[in-house]
C-alpha positions in Angstrom: 0.0 0.0 0.0 3.0 2.3 0.0 2.9 5.2 -2.6 5.6 5.1 -5.2 7.0 8.3 -6.7 9.8 8.9 -9.1 12.7 11.4 -8.6 10.8 14.0 -10.6 7.9 13.9 -8.1 5.5 12.0 -10.3 3.3 9.6 -8.4 3.4 6.2 -10.1 0.8 4.5 -7.9 0.5 2.2 -4.9 2.3 -1.1 -4.2 -0.2 -3.9 -4.5 2.2 -6.9 -4.3 5.8 -7.9 -4.2 6.8 -10.8 -6.5 10.0 -12.7 -6.9 11.2 -13.8 -10.4 14.1 -15.8 -9.2 16.7 -13.1 -10.0 15.1 -10.2 -8.0 12.0 -9.0 -6.3 9.5 -7.1 -8.4 7.2 -4.3 -7.1 3.7 -4.4 -8.5 2.5 -0.9 -8.7 -1.1 0.0 -9.5 -1.7 3.4 -11.0 -3.9 5.7 -8.9 -4.5 8.1 -11.8 -8.0 7.4 -13.3 -6.9 9.0 -16.6 -3.8 6.8 -16.9 -3.8 3.7 -19.1 -0.8 2.3 -17.2 -2.9 0.0 -15.0 -0.1 -1.9 -13.3 3.6 -1.5 -13.6 6.3 -4.0 -12.6 9.3 -2.3 -11.2 12.5 -4.3 -10.2 13.2 -3.9 -6.5 16.9 -3.4 -7.0 19.4 -0.8 -5.5 19.9 1.0 -8.9 16.1 1.7 -9.3 14.8 1.9 -5.7 16.4 4.9 -4.1 14.7 4.9 -0.7 11.9 3.3 1.3 10.3 5.3 4.1 7.5 3.7 6.1 7.1 6.4 8.7 3.7 8.0 7.8 4.6 11.3 9.6 7.5 11.8 7.2 7.2 13.9 4.2 9.3 11.2 2.4 6.7 8.5 3.2 6.7 5.9 0.4 9.1 4.4 -2.1 11.3 6.7 -4.3 12.3 5.1 -7.5 14.5 6.0 -10.5 11.7 5.2 -13.0 9.9 7.3 -15.6 6.1 7.6 -16.1 6.4 6.3 -19.7 8.4 3.1 -19.0 
């Protein structure tokens, strides 16, 4: 249920699941934008993509920060 944002501040959606493909974990992120045709994105949960994870709801950085573009 954590929100996922990219480094440009775009909200990609909310985490709905965490899968494992054998090589790495994969975040399943469902778009929260009703106008978006993205539906669900699969984002590798690896150090080069996931920049930070903050679970403290009182923090302004709450959620997952990723190096991922809206159009990927």
